[in-house]
Steps between C-alpha positions, in 0.01 A plus 500: 500500500168462688667559836660817372163634376327424828792660695469814275124529539487427878644825616283691255184339635627573860566862425157569354317290766368244244453214748357264244796556257737453794337169600495378147870565478564317826297207360696514175831501686382200699434325177841572377661383819277185489624430150852518635407262781587780749212370737564730787525813285193410306315447820595840633385671178171310512447574867549880419257474207240316713513769769451770248216310320332450829531868579353596169239224530528317158384134571622363171850644554498381865421150373772507246759603754375234743532232228846600414594490869359153507721397210804643680412311815447190297840542323674550837344174638266672737177328422295628798569858391425412136166351603414806705587744217318283236185468720484873550550574125239227417246660724550843335489362154180295564335805653576721204444225250821496293663205322800521725290303751550183294873544472530574870286195588752289297790663691329423833418141401866442377647616838244312705568177300871542562429515876238224533557300190132521426250750368345759718 
């Protein structure tokens, strides 16, 4: 049901040039794909959303997309990519001062511990 709603809304946002609405639909479609464990598809949606958020210039949303990309990389067994995404997201979250920084720090620590067996 969520996928259908996003898929219905996406072309409307595209037609009227509402880049934020389009990006939010892409992020939502990524969340749906992630829930279905369709990692590659989720990653594609998140990458598209990230590019749009960067173009619009919304730091919080950029960080959210990066964190989701980190979770996809982690799920795919790509720890180096996950760490890179999490670090970039963490830097943004700390700069703008949002609670997502704490969650992302935990994500980063979890991946680093898997690699090294110790805390960062």
